[in-house]
C-alpha positions as CSV (number, residue, x, y, z in Angstrom):
1,M,112.1,101.5,70.5
2,S,110.7,102.8,73.5
3,E,112.5,102.3,77.2
4,N,110.4,100.7,79.3
5,L,112.1,100.5,82.8
6,D,109.0,97.8,84.1
7,R,108.8,95.4,81.5
8,F,107.8,92.2,81.6
9,E,105.3,93.5,84.4
10,I,102.2,92.5,81.5
11,A,102.2,89.0,80.5
12,H,99.2,88.9,78.7
13,L,95.3,90.4,77.5
14,A,93.7,88.8,79.7
15,R,89.7,89.2,78.6
16,V,87.1,92.1,77.3
17,E,84.0,93.0,77.5
18,L,81.9,94.1,75.3
19,F,78.4,95.2,75.4
20,S,75.6,94.9,72.3
21,P,72.4,96.1,72.1
22,K,71.4,92.5,70.6
23,P,73.0,89.8,72.8
24,Q,71.5,86.9,71.9
25,E,72.6,87.4,68.2
26,T,76.0,88.5,69.0
27,L,75.8,85.7,71.0
28,D,75.1,83.1,68.4
29,F,78.5,85.6,66.3
30,F,80.7,83.8,68.9
31,T,79.4,80.8,69.4
32,R,78.1,79.6,65.5
33,F,80.6,81.4,63.7
34,L,83.2,81.9,65.9
35,G,82.8,78.0,67.7
36,M,83.5,80.0,71.4
37,Y,82.0,77.7,74.7
38,V,79.9,79.4,77.0
39,T,81.5,79.0,80.4
40,Q,78.9,81.1,82.3
41,R,75.4,83.4,82.7
42,E,75.3,85.6,85.5
43,G,72.3,88.5,84.7
44,Q,72.3,89.8,81.9
45,S,76.0,88.6,80.7
46,V,77.3,85.7,79.2
47,Y,80.9,84.7,79.6
48,L,83.0,82.3,76.2
49,R,86.2,81.0,75.9
50,G,87.9,80.0,72.7
51,Y,89.8,76.7,73.3
52,E,92.8,77.3,73.9
53,D,91.9,80.2,76.1
54,P,93.5,79.5,79.3
55,Y,90.8,80.8,81.4
56,P,87.1,80.7,82.2
57,W,86.6,83.2,80.1
58,S,88.2,85.9,77.9
59,L,84.8,87.3,76.0
60,K,81.6,89.3,78.8
61,I,79.0,89.9,76.8
62,T,76.4,92.3,78.4
63,E,73.3,93.7,77.1
64,S,73.2,97.6,76.8
65,D,71.6,100.6,74.7
66,Q,75.1,100.4,72.6
67,P,78.0,98.6,71.9
68,G,80.7,99.6,73.1
69,M,84.4,98.3,75.6
70,G,83.2,97.4,78.6
71,H,86.3,96.8,80.3
72,A,89.7,95.2,79.2
73,A,91.9,93.4,81.6
74,L,95.4,92.8,81.1
75,R,97.1,90.2,83.7
76,T,100.1,90.3,86.1
77,S,103.5,88.7,86.0
78,S,103.4,88.4,89.2
79,P,100.6,89.2,92.7
80,E,104.2,91.5,93.2
81,A,103.8,93.2,89.8
82,L,99.8,93.6,90.2
83,E,100.9,96.4,93.5
84,R,103.6,97.7,91.5
85,R,102.1,98.5,87.9
86,A,99.5,100.0,90.7
87,R,101.4,102.1,93.1
88,S,102.6,103.7,89.6
89,L,99.2,104.7,88.5
90,K,98.5,106.2,92.0
91,D,102.0,108.0,92.4
92,A,101.1,109.6,89.4
93,N,97.6,110.4,90.5
94,V,95.8,108.2,88.0
95,D,92.0,107.0,89.9
96,G,91.6,103.4,90.4
97,T,90.1,100.6,92.4
98,W,90.4,97.6,93.7
99,T,87.3,95.3,93.4
100,D,87.2,91.0,93.3
101,D,84.1,90.5,92.2
102,Q,84.6,88.9,88.2
103,F,84.0,85.2,87.9
104,G,87.0,83.4,87.4
105,Y,89.2,86.3,88.9
106,G,90.3,87.8,91.6
107,K,91.9,91.4,93.2
108,T,91.4,93.4,90.1
109,Y,92.7,97.2,89.4
110,E,90.5,99.7,87.4
111,Y,91.1,102.5,85.5
112,Q,91.3,104.4,83.3
113,T,93.6,105.5,81.1
114,P,93.6,109.6,79.5
115,D,91.2,109.3,77.0
116,G,88.8,107.4,79.5
117,H,89.2,103.6,78.1
118,N,88.3,101.8,81.3
119,I,91.1,98.9,81.5
120,S,92.0,96.3,84.6
121,L,95.4,94.8,86.1
122,L,94.8,91.4,88.3
123,W,97.2,89.1,88.4
124,E,94.9,86.5,90.7
125,A,92.8,84.0,87.4
126,E,91.0,80.7,87.9
127,K,93.1,77.9,85.3
128,Y,90.3,76.3,83.4
129,V,89.1,72.8,83.5
130,A,87.1,71.3,80.7
131,P,84.7,68.2,82.0
132,P,85.5,64.5,80.9
133,E,83.8,65.7,77.0
134,L,85.5,68.2,76.5
135,Q,89.1,67.1,77.2
136,S,91.6,67.1,74.7
137,K,94.8,65.1,73.9
138,I,96.7,66.8,73.0
139,L,98.2,68.6,76.5
140,S,98.5,71.7,76.1
141,R,95.5,72.2,75.3
142,P,92.7,73.1,78.0
143,S,89.6,72.2,75.7
144,K,89.1,70.3,72.3
145,K,89.3,72.0,69.2
146,P,85.6,72.9,68.3
147,L,83.1,70.8,65.6
148,Q,81.1,74.4,64.7
149,G,82.5,77.4,63.3
150,V,86.0,77.8,61.4
151,P,86.5,78.4,65.7
152,V,88.7,81.0,67.6
153,K,92.1,79.9,69.2
154,R,91.6,82.5,72.1
155,I,91.8,86.2,72.4
156,D,95.2,87.7,70.7
157,H,94.6,92.0,71.0
158,L,92.9,95.2,71.9
159,N,92.9,98.3,69.0
160,L,91.8,101.4,71.4
161,M,90.7,104.8,69.7
162,A,91.8,107.5,71.4
163,S,91.3,111.8,70.9
164,D,95.0,111.8,71.9
165,V,97.4,108.9,70.7
166,T,100.7,109.9,72.5
167,A,98.7,110.9,75.9
168,V,97.1,106.4,75.8
169,K,100.3,105.4,74.5
170,K,102.9,107.4,77.1
171,S,100.9,106.1,79.5
172,F,101.0,102.4,78.5
173,E,105.0,102.7,78.3
174,R,105.2,104.2,82.0
175,H,102.3,101.8,84.3
176,L,102.2,98.9,82.8
177,G,105.8,98.4,80.7
178,F,104.4,98.3,77.0
179,R,107.3,99.0,75.0
180,T,105.7,100.4,70.9
181,T,106.7,98.3,68.9
182,E,105.5,100.5,65.5
183,R,103.5,103.4,65.4
184,V,101.8,105.5,62.5
185,V,102.4,109.9,62.3
186,D,101.6,112.7,60.0
187,G,103.6,115.3,60.8
188,E,104.6,116.0,64.6
189,V,101.2,114.3,65.6
190,E,100.6,110.4,66.4
191,I,97.9,108.9,64.1
192,G,98.6,104.9,65.9
193,A,100.5,103.1,68.3
194,W,101.3,99.1,68.4
195,M,102.6,97.9,71.9
196,S,103.7,94.7,73.5
197,S,104.8,93.5,76.6
198,N,106.3,90.0,75.4
199,I,107.4,89.1,71.8
200,L,104.4,89.4,70.3
201,G,103.5,92.4,67.9
202,H,101.0,93.8,70.0
203,E,98.4,93.5,72.3
204,V,97.3,96.2,72.5
205,A,96.7,99.7,69.7
206,C,95.8,102.8,69.7
207,M,94.7,105.1,66.7
208,R,93.8,108.9,66.5
209,D,89.9,108.5,67.1
210,M,88.6,111.0,64.2
211,T,85.7,111.4,64.6
212,G,84.5,111.2,67.6
213,P,85.3,112.7,71.3
214,G,87.9,109.6,72.6
215,G,87.7,106.8,74.3
216,R,85.8,104.5,72.6
217,L,86.7,100.9,70.8
218,H,88.1,99.8,67.3
219,H,88.1,96.2,68.0
220,V,88.9,92.9,69.6
221,A,90.5,90.4,67.3
222,F,90.8,86.5,67.8
223,Y,93.7,84.5,66.8
224,Y,92.7,81.8,64.3
225,G,96.0,80.8,63.1
226,T,96.4,80.5,59.5
227,G,95.4,82.4,56.1
228,Q,93.0,79.6,55.2
229,H,91.2,79.9,57.6
230,N,90.1,83.9,57.3
231,V,89.5,82.6,53.8
232,D,87.1,80.1,55.3
233,A,86.0,82.3,57.5
234,A,85.2,85.4,54.9
235,E,83.1,82.7,53.0
236,M,81.1,81.8,55.7
237,F,80.4,85.0,56.4
238,R,78.9,86.0,52.9
239,D,76.8,83.1,53.1
240,Y,75.1,84.3,56.6
241,D,75.3,88.1,55.8
242,I,78.1,89.2,58.2
243,Q,79.2,92.4,57.4
244,I,82.8,92.2,56.3
245,E,85.0,95.7,56.6
246,A,88.3,94.4,55.2
247,G,90.3,91.4,54.1
248,P,91.2,88.7,54.1
249,D,94.9,90.3,53.3
250,R,98.3,91.0,56.1
251,H,98.8,93.8,57.4
252,G,102.3,95.2,56.5
253,I,102.4,97.0,60.7
254,T,103.3,94.1,62.6
255,Q,102.7,91.1,59.8
256,G,99.6,89.8,60.6
257,Q,97.2,88.2,58.7
258,F,93.2,90.5,59.2
259,L,89.3,89.7,58.0
260,Y,87.7,92.4,60.3
261,V,84.5,92.0,60.2
262,F,80.8,93.9,62.4
263,E,79.4,91.6,65.0
264,P,76.1,92.0,65.0
265,G,75.1,93.7,67.7
266,G,77.7,96.5,65.7
267,N,81.1,96.6,67.2
268,R,84.4,95.5,65.0
269,I,85.3,92.3,65.5
270,E,89.1,91.3,63.7
271,L,90.1,87.3,63.0
272,F,93.7,87.4,63.5
273,G,95.5,85.1,61.3
274,E,99.5,83.5,61.8
275,P,101.2,85.2,64.9
276,G,103.3,88.3,62.4
277,F,106.1,89.5,62.9
278,L,107.8,88.6,66.4
279,H,110.0,90.9,68.2
280,L,113.3,88.7,70.1
281,D,115.7,91.5,69.5
282,P,115.0,93.0,73.0
283,S,116.8,96.9,71.6
284,A,115.2,96.5,69.0
285,E,113.7,100.5,67.7
286,T,109.8,101.3,66.8
287,K,109.4,101.2,63.6
288,T,107.6,105.2,62.2
289,W,105.8,104.6,59.3
290,E,104.7,108.0,57.8
291,M,101.1,108.0,56.6
292,S,102.8,108.5,52.8
293,D,103.4,104.2,53.0
294,I,100.1,104.4,55.3
295,D,98.2,101.7,51.6
296,T,101.3,99.5,52.5
297,G,101.5,100.2,56.2
298,L,97.5,98.5,56.3
299,A,97.3,96.0,53.8
300,I,100.6,94.4,52.2
301,G,98.3,92.3,49.5
302,G,96.7,95.5,48.0
303,A,93.3,95.5,50.9
304,K,92.0,99.3,50.9
305,L,90.2,99.5,54.2
306,P,87.3,101.8,54.0
307,W,88.0,105.4,54.8
308,E,83.7,105.9,56.0
309,T,84.8,102.8,58.3
310,Y,87.6,101.6,59.5
311,F,89.4,105.7,60.7
312,T,85.8,107.4,61.7
313,Y,83.5,104.6,63.2
314,G,84.4,103.2,67.0
315,T,81.3,102.4,69.9
316,P,79.8,103.5,71.1
317,N,78.8,106.0,68.4
318,P,76.1,108.6,67.8
319,L,74.6,106.6,64.1
320,A,74.0,102.7,63.9
321,L,76.8,101.0,61.2
322,D,74.6,101.8,57.9
323,R,73.3,104.9,58.8
324,H,77.3,106.0,59.3
325,I,78.5,104.3,56.2
326,E,76.7,106.9,54.5
327,E,77.0,109.4,56.5
328,Y,81.0,109.1,55.8
329,A,80.7,107.8,52.6
330,H,82.8,110.1,51.6
331,F,85.4,110.6,53.6
332,G,88.9,109.9,52.7
333,P,92.1,112.0,52.0
334,G,91.4,115.3,50.4
335,A,87.4,114.9,50.6
336,A,85.0,117.6,52.6
337,P,83.3,116.6,55.3
338,A,80.2,114.8,54.8
339,P,77.7,117.3,54.1
340,E,75.2,116.2,56.5
341,A,77.0,117.1,59.5
342,A,76.6,120.6,60.0
343,D,73.0,119.5,60.3
344,T,73.6,117.0,63.4
345,D,74.8,117.7,66.6
346,E,77.4,114.6,65.7
347,P,80.6,114.9,65.7
348,A,81.8,116.0,62.3
349,P,85.3,114.5,60.6
350,V,88.4,116.1,61.5
351,G,90.1,118.0,59.1
352,A,89.2,117.7,54.8
353,G,90.2,113.6,55.4
354,A,93.2,112.9,55.7
355,P,94.3,112.2,59.3
356,A,95.4,115.7,61.0
């Protein structure tokens, strides 16, 4: 596994901000279907948390012209660790800014990955205190399990799309102490990397952006807890016309159970069941998957993740989801680029289908 001299300086993924052109429908998705609690409203933003999230919010929904990720924030393991990680970025001439303007959180260092994703580092975070009617008898649970939807417990992980996976991966390794647990290569090119700062299989992943300029969001994942929950969720989404992309099934990479859907604003959301493989061995080597084994890497149970979306669609996107699916319907191994791409200003698929 990749060498990290500063391991455990990052504790975990604390929060993600999602942009949505349909903020009310996006809010309904997370509250009605995923059972998340609203904890604050400010201007064009709404703040939510799962019933086992430790802080006042893990998800911020902000109205915007396009879907996408506003920012993602990682909590450090100490105030000193925050200063060291910020110093590492500054010493490498990575521009950053100190802020203190997010509800429930304190001093924060904001910067961008080599591909342009907005990442924040912080230590100061308020602990969520439930009102009396939501206090749980289970002492390790910050609030009662909701009686609505198939409720998610907490935010789980983040998957970014990048024009250069290796550059983003090396940045997380060098400056944040992440270790790369698994990766996918096509010849000499890395097309995917799964990274962790603790024993989880990953809390940040990065995939090759094959159709866009990079700096986009692939998905945000929320943890349910069992495979049965994902089956229940799939039935719920079918009944209420929420578009399912793939699953339920289990990844070979991470061994986590998955269900991918598109929330009404256009962002991809993954429902993650069971934690997958835990990396207890501190000296374990990075597992490298070849493209010839990608089907097993993506879905042990045989589900096919659609090339026209899973490998091409990220947010923001110049196309609405239904138009994107139509444009890239023939994208995949051995296929030619979509015929419409040559007549538009929109990005065309890279190569002839398989990741290059």
